[in-house]
C-alpha positions as CSV (number, residue, x, y, z in Angstrom):
1,M,67.8,139.2,110.4
2,S,69.5,136.3,110.8
3,E,65.5,134.5,110.8
4,V,65.7,135.8,107.4
5,S,69.1,134.8,106.5
6,R,68.4,131.0,107.3
7,L,65.1,130.3,105.9
8,L,66.8,131.7,103.3
9,K,70.4,128.9,103.5
10,L,67.0,126.3,103.8
11,S,66.1,127.4,101.0
12,I,69.6,127.3,99.0
13,Q,70.2,124.5,100.3
14,Y,66.6,122.6,99.1
15,S,66.9,123.8,95.9
16,L,70.9,122.8,95.0
17,D,70.0,119.4,97.6
18,H,66.6,119.0,94.1
19,R,68.6,120.9,91.9
20,R,66.6,119.1,88.5
21,E,63.1,119.8,90.5
22,A,64.6,123.2,90.8
23,L,65.4,124.0,87.5
24,Q,62.3,121.8,86.0
25,H,60.0,125.0,87.3
26,A,62.7,128.2,86.7
27,L,62.4,126.8,83.3
28,Q,59.4,127.7,83.6
29,Y,60.5,131.4,83.2
30,A,62.8,130.8,80.9
31,R,61.9,132.4,77.2
32,D,63.4,128.8,75.2
33,M,65.7,127.5,77.2
34,D,67.2,124.6,77.4
35,I,67.7,122.6,80.5
36,G,72.0,121.8,80.1
37,L,71.8,126.1,79.3
38,A,69.6,126.9,81.9
39,D,71.9,124.6,84.8
40,K,74.9,125.8,83.6
41,F,73.5,129.5,84.3
42,V,71.7,129.4,87.9
43,G,75.2,127.2,88.4
44,M,76.8,130.3,88.7
45,Y,74.5,132.0,91.0
46,V,73.1,129.2,92.4
47,N,76.1,127.3,94.6
48,D,78.2,126.7,97.6
49,W,79.3,129.7,97.3
50,T,75.7,131.4,97.6
51,L,74.7,129.3,101.0
52,D,78.1,131.1,102.3
53,Y,81.1,132.7,101.1
54,G,83.2,133.5,104.3
55,E,85.4,135.0,105.0
56,R,86.9,135.1,101.5
57,G,83.4,136.4,100.1
58,R,82.8,138.7,102.6
59,A,86.5,140.7,101.8
60,A,85.4,141.2,97.6
61,V,81.8,142.7,99.0
62,K,84.0,145.0,101.6
63,R,87.1,146.5,98.7
64,L,83.9,146.3,95.8
65,L,82.5,148.9,98.0
66,Q,86.3,149.9,98.8
67,E,86.1,150.3,95.1
68,A,82.9,151.8,94.0
69,H,83.4,154.9,96.6
70,A,87.5,155.1,95.1
71,A,86.1,155.6,91.7
72,G,83.3,157.6,92.5
73,I,80.1,155.5,91.6
74,I,78.7,155.9,95.3
75,P,79.2,158.2,96.9
76,R,80.7,157.9,100.7
77,P,82.4,154.3,102.2
78,A,79.7,152.7,102.7
79,T,80.0,150.5,106.1
80,V,78.7,146.4,105.8
81,E,76.9,144.2,108.5
82,F,77.4,140.3,107.6
83,V,74.3,138.8,108.9
84,E,75.4,135.5,110.8
């Protein structure tokens, strides 16, 4: 898991470092989306938080799962293990 996590992080960092090229590639799969809109859309999901959401992000994931359980969306409490 650590190796996969490391490789994913390298891939995300590469795309952030080469954003224009990454967007050009992604536009192949965007239905009639111009580069400005694609940049905005991708920026919502691929950013510095994608690399490492830190303690704040980990706390948010735990809270989301706790609230999902409390609301009956998931049947039992989830235990989360984060890979560094």
